[in-house]
VOKOL-274284 format. One record per residue (C-alpha): x, y, z; chain; residue number from 1; residue in three letters. Coordinates in steps of 0.5 Angstrom, whole numbers. Example, Ala and Ser with C-alpha at 12.3 -4.5 7.8 and 13.67 -1.06 7.14 Angstrom:
<east=25, north=-9, up=16, c=A, k=1, r=Ala>;
<east=27, north=-2, up=14, c=A, k=2, r=Ser>;
//
This chain:
<east=-91, north=33, up=53, c=A, k=1, r=Met>;
<east=-89, north=26, up=54, c=A, k=2, r=Ala>;
<east=-81, north=25, up=55, c=A, k=3, r=Lys>;
<east=-78, north=24, up=48, c=A, k=4, r=Val>;
<east=-75, north=17, up=47, c=A, k=5, r=Leu>;
<east=-72, north=18, up=40, c=A, k=6, r=Tyr>;
<east=-73, north=23, up=34, c=A, k=7, r=Thr>;
<east=-71, north=21, up=27, c=A, k=8, r=Ala>;
<east=-69, north=26, up=23, c=A, k=9, r=Glu>;
<east=-68, north=26, up=15, c=A, k=10, r=Ala>;
<east=-68, north=31, up=10, c=A, k=11, r=Thr>;
<east=-71, north=31, up=3, c=A, k=12, r=Val>;
<east=-70, north=35, up=-3, c=A, k=13, r=Lys>;
<east=-74, north=34, up=-10, c=A, k=14, r=Gly>;
<east=-80, north=31, up=-7, c=A, k=15, r=Gly>;
<east=-83, north=25, up=-11, c=A, k=16, r=Arg>;
<east=-81, north=26, up=-18, c=A, k=17, r=Leu>;
<east=-74, north=26, up=-17, c=A, k=18, r=Ala>;
<east=-72, north=27, up=-10, c=A, k=19, r=Gly>;
<east=-67, north=24, up=-5, c=A, k=20, r=His>;
<east=-68, north=23, up=2, c=A, k=21, r=Gly>;
<east=-62, north=22, up=7, c=A, k=22, r=Arg>;
<east=-63, north=21, up=15, c=A, k=23, r=Thr>;
<east=-58, north=25, up=19, c=A, k=24, r=Thr>;
<east=-54, north=20, up=21, c=A, k=25, r=Asp>;
<east=-53, north=17, up=14, c=A, k=26, r=Gly>;
<east=-56, north=10, up=16, c=A, k=27, r=Ala>;
<east=-61, north=11, up=10, c=A, k=28, r=Leu>;
<east=-60, north=14, up=4, c=A, k=29, r=Glu>;
<east=-65, north=13, up=-2, c=A, k=30, r=Val>;
<east=-67, north=16, up=-9, c=A, k=31, r=Asp>;
<east=-75, north=18, up=-9, c=A, k=32, r=Ile>;
<east=-78, north=17, up=-15, c=A, k=33, r=Arg>;
<east=-86, north=16, up=-18, c=A, k=34, r=Ile>;
<east=-87, north=9, up=-19, c=A, k=35, r=Pro>;
<east=-89, north=6, up=-26, c=A, k=36, r=Val>;
<east=-96, north=5, up=-24, c=A, k=37, r=Glu>;
<east=-97, north=12, up=-23, c=A, k=38, r=Leu>;
<east=-94, north=14, up=-29, c=A, k=39, r=Gly>;
<east=-87, north=15, up=-27, c=A, k=40, r=Gly>;
<east=-80, north=12, up=-29, c=A, k=41, r=Glu>;
<east=-79, north=8, up=-23, c=A, k=42, r=Gly>;
<east=-72, north=7, up=-21, c=A, k=43, r=Gly>;
<east=-72, north=9, up=-14, c=A, k=44, r=Gly>;
<east=-77, north=8, up=-8, c=A, k=45, r=Thr>;
<east=-83, north=12, up=-6, c=A, k=46, r=Asn>;
<east=-86, north=14, up=0, c=A, k=47, r=Pro>;
<east=-92, north=9, up=0, c=A, k=48, r=Glu>;
<east=-86, north=3, up=0, c=A, k=49, r=Gln>;
<east=-82, north=7, up=6, c=A, k=50, r=Leu>;
<east=-89, north=7, up=10, c=A, k=51, r=Phe>;
<east=-90, north=0, up=9, c=A, k=52, r=Ala>;
<east=-83, north=-2, up=11, c=A, k=53, r=Val>;
<east=-84, north=3, up=17, c=A, k=54, r=Gly>;
<east=-91, north=0, up=19, c=A, k=55, r=Phe>;
<east=-89, north=-7, up=19, c=A, k=56, r=Ala>;
<east=-83, north=-7, up=22, c=A, k=57, r=Ser>;
<east=-86, north=-3, up=28, c=A, k=58, r=Cys>;
<east=-92, north=-7, up=28, c=A, k=59, r=Phe>;
<east=-87, north=-13, up=29, c=A, k=60, r=Glu>;
<east=-84, north=-10, up=35, c=A, k=61, r=Ser>;
<east=-90, north=-9, up=38, c=A, k=62, r=Ala>;
<east=-92, north=-16, up=37, c=A, k=63, r=Leu>;
<east=-86, north=-18, up=40, c=A, k=64, r=Ser>;
<east=-87, north=-14, up=46, c=A, k=65, r=Ala>;
<east=-94, north=-16, up=47, c=A, k=66, r=Val>;
<east=-93, north=-24, up=46, c=A, k=67, r=Ser>;
<east=-88, north=-24, up=51, c=A, k=68, r=Arg>;
<east=-93, north=-21, up=56, c=A, k=69, r=Arg>;
<east=-98, north=-26, up=54, c=A, k=70, r=Gln>;
<east=-93, north=-32, up=54, c=A, k=71, r=Lys>;
<east=-94, north=-33, up=47, c=A, k=72, r=Val>;
<east=-88, north=-35, up=42, c=A, k=73, r=Asp>;
<east=-88, north=-30, up=36, c=A, k=74, r=Ala>;
<east=-81, north=-30, up=35, c=A, k=75, r=Asp>;
<east=-82, north=-32, up=28, c=A, k=76, r=Asp>;
<east=-87, north=-27, up=26, c=A, k=77, r=Ala>;
<east=-87, north=-25, up=18, c=A, k=78, r=Val>;
<east=-91, north=-19, up=17, c=A, k=79, r=Ile>;
<east=-93, north=-17, up=9, c=A, k=80, r=Asp>;
<east=-95, north=-10, up=9, c=A, k=81, r=Ser>;
<east=-99, north=-6, up=3, c=A, k=82, r=Lys>;
<east=-100, north=1, up=3, c=A, k=83, r=Val>;
<east=-105, north=4, up=-2, c=A, k=84, r=Ser>;
<east=-105, north=11, up=-5, c=A, k=85, r=Leu>;
<east=-113, north=13, up=-6, c=A, k=86, r=Leu>;
<east=-116, north=19, up=-9, c=A, k=87, r=Pro>;
<east=-121, north=22, up=-5, c=A, k=88, r=Asn>;
<east=-127, north=27, up=-6, c=A, k=89, r=Glu>;
<east=-123, north=33, up=-4, c=A, k=90, r=Ser>;
<east=-118, north=32, up=-10, c=A, k=91, r=Arg>;
<east=-113, north=30, up=-5, c=A, k=92, r=Gly>;
<east=-110, north=23, up=-3, c=A, k=93, r=Phe>;
<east=-111, north=18, up=2, c=A, k=94, r=Asp>;
<east=-108, north=12, up=5, c=A, k=95, r=Leu>;
<east=-110, north=5, up=6, c=A, k=96, r=Ala>;
<east=-106, north=-1, up=10, c=A, k=97, r=Val>;
<east=-106, north=-8, up=10, c=A, k=98, r=Glu>;
<east=-102, north=-12, up=15, c=A, k=99, r=Leu>;
<east=-102, north=-20, up=14, c=A, k=100, r=Asp>;
<east=-99, north=-23, up=20, c=A, k=101, r=Val>;
<east=-96, north=-30, up=20, c=A, k=102, r=Thr>;
<east=-95, north=-33, up=26, c=A, k=103, r=Leu>;
<east=-92, north=-40, up=25, c=A, k=104, r=Pro>;
<east=-91, north=-42, up=32, c=A, k=105, r=Ser>;
<east=-98, north=-40, up=34, c=A, k=106, r=Ile>;
<east=-103, north=-46, up=32, c=A, k=107, r=Asp>;
<east=-109, north=-43, up=36, c=A, k=108, r=Asp>;
<east=-113, north=-38, up=31, c=A, k=109, r=Ala>;
<east=-116, north=-34, up=37, c=A, k=110, r=Asp>;
<east=-109, north=-34, up=41, c=A, k=111, r=Val>;
<east=-106, north=-31, up=34, c=A, k=112, r=Ala>;
<east=-112, north=-26, up=33, c=A, k=113, r=Ile>;
<east=-111, north=-23, up=40, c=A, k=114, r=Glu>;
<east=-104, north=-22, up=40, c=A, k=115, r=Ala>;
<east=-105, north=-18, up=33, c=A, k=116, r=Val>;
<east=-110, north=-14, up=36, c=A, k=117, r=Arg>;
<east=-106, north=-13, up=42, c=A, k=118, r=Ala>;
<east=-100, north=-11, up=38, c=A, k=119, r=Ala>;
<east=-105, north=-6, up=34, c=A, k=120, r=His>;
<east=-106, north=-3, up=41, c=A, k=121, r=Lys>;
<east=-99, north=-2, up=42, c=A, k=122, r=Val>;
<east=-96, north=0, up=36, c=A, k=123, r=Cys>;
<east=-94, north=7, up=35, c=A, k=124, r=Pro>;
<east=-96, north=7, up=27, c=A, k=125, r=Tyr>;
<east=-103, north=4, up=29, c=A, k=126, r=Ser>;
<east=-104, north=9, up=34, c=A, k=127, r=Asn>;
<east=-102, north=15, up=29, c=A, k=128, r=Ala>;
<east=-106, north=12, up=24, c=A, k=129, r=Thr>;
<east=-112, north=10, up=28, c=A, k=130, r=Arg>;
<east=-119, north=14, up=26, c=A, k=131, r=Gly>;
<east=-115, north=17, up=20, c=A, k=132, r=Asn>;
<east=-114, north=11, up=15, c=A, k=133, r=Ile>;
<east=-117, north=4, up=14, c=A, k=134, r=Asp>;
<east=-112, north=-1, up=17, c=A, k=135, r=Val>;
<east=-114, north=-8, up=16, c=A, k=136, r=Lys>;
<east=-111, north=-14, up=20, c=A, k=137, r=Leu>;
<east=-110, north=-21, up=19, c=A, k=138, r=Thr>;
<east=-107, north=-26, up=23, c=A, k=139, r=Ala>;
<east=-105, north=-33, up=20, c=A, k=140, r=Asn>;
<east=-110, north=-31, up=15, c=A, k=141, r=Gly>;
<east=-116, north=-30, up=19, c=A, k=142, r=Gln>;
<east=-119, north=-23, up=20, c=A, k=143, r=Pro>;
<east=-118, north=-19, up=26, c=A, k=144, r=Val>;
//
């Protein structure tokens, strides 16, 4: 097993319906609720929103690292993320992700696409989801 660099710890009680989640360090504390779109009352966050924020922020960090190696300026990157919940054939659920990456400082479409492609190889969320869920990427509006 590889050397562990960091471990996040959290506790959730009550699940999606009327749950509460808190990291052990107290930095994140959220009420978890079913979204209105799924018949819930809303009023809290949900796992898909948390995953969307986590994936996008992790991807931005990976993009920052690879762009430095490529000597490309991506410090002004903005990532719009969507995480969709989908029913599957087993009467369960799947996720799908879209990451729309805007790189204002990169005018060349090929350079932007290569930076996003390289980040997708490095990002731990990308590596964890690869082959498991559909992840669609764009770079400055162009498919990757």
